[in-house]
C-alpha positions as CSV (number, residue, x, y, z in Angstrom):
1,M,14.8,1.6,-4.9
2,R,17.0,-1.1,-3.4
3,T,19.8,1.4,-2.5
4,A,20.1,5.0,-1.5
5,E,21.9,5.6,-4.9
6,G,19.0,4.0,-6.7
7,V,16.5,6.3,-4.9
8,R,18.6,9.4,-5.8
9,D,18.5,8.3,-9.5
10,L,14.7,8.3,-9.3
11,V,14.4,11.9,-8.0
12,I,14.9,15.2,-9.7
13,E,16.0,18.2,-7.6
14,H,14.7,21.4,-9.2
15,V,16.5,24.7,-9.1
16,D,13.9,26.2,-6.7
17,G,14.6,23.4,-4.2
18,T,11.6,21.2,-4.8
19,V,12.0,17.5,-5.7
20,S,9.9,15.3,-7.8
21,V,10.0,11.7,-9.1
22,R,11.6,11.2,-12.5
23,Y,9.0,8.7,-13.8
24,K,5.3,8.5,-13.8
25,V,4.2,6.6,-10.7
26,N,1.1,6.6,-8.5
27,T,1.0,9.1,-5.6
28,A,1.7,6.6,-2.9
29,T,4.8,5.2,-4.6
30,A,6.0,8.8,-5.2
31,Q,5.6,9.6,-1.5
32,R,7.6,6.4,-0.6
33,I,10.4,7.4,-2.9
34,L,10.5,11.0,-1.8
35,K,10.5,9.9,1.9
36,A,13.4,7.6,1.3
37,H,15.3,10.3,-0.6
38,K,14.8,12.8,2.2
39,A,16.1,10.3,4.7
40,G,19.0,9.3,2.4
41,T,18.1,5.6,2.5
42,A,16.7,2.9,0.3
43,V,12.9,2.3,0.2
44,P,12.2,-0.4,2.8
45,D,11.6,-4.0,1.6
46,A,8.0,-4.0,2.8
47,E,7.2,-0.8,0.8
48,R,9.1,-2.1,-2.2
49,A,7.0,-5.3,-2.1
50,I,3.8,-3.1,-2.3
51,R,5.1,-1.4,-5.5
52,E,6.1,-4.7,-7.0
53,R,2.7,-6.2,-6.3
54,Q,1.0,-3.1,-7.8
55,Y,3.2,-3.4,-10.9
56,R,2.5,-7.1,-11.3
57,N,-1.3,-6.6,-11.0
58,A,-1.1,-3.8,-13.6
59,L,0.7,-6.1,-16.0
60,L,-1.9,-8.9,-15.4
61,K,-4.7,-6.4,-16.1
62,D,-3.1,-5.2,-19.3
63,C,-2.7,-8.7,-20.5
64,A,-6.3,-9.6,-19.6
65,D,-7.5,-6.4,-21.4
66,T,-5.5,-7.4,-24.5
67,V,-6.9,-10.9,-24.5
68,A,-10.4,-9.7,-24.0
69,A,-10.0,-7.2,-26.9
70,T,-8.7,-9.8,-29.3
71,E,-11.1,-12.5,-28.3
72,T,-14.1,-10.2,-28.8
73,A,-12.9,-8.8,-32.1
74,T,-15.1,-9.7,-35.0
75,P,-13.5,-10.4,-38.4
């Protein structure tokens, strides 16, 4: 997402002319990527920061869920 080439790598162009994001991401992130692809640019820094914050929060939640599951497990 840092370069136009990176954005192109994230997008699949279908035979019928439609485009989609190669990986599973939330709707807002997909729209950011497709908007940048259409413009032929990289995703702006501010919008990339949003995605990075979302990813970091998801990792923290996953870690917290794992700890909670193992701490509450009974032998």
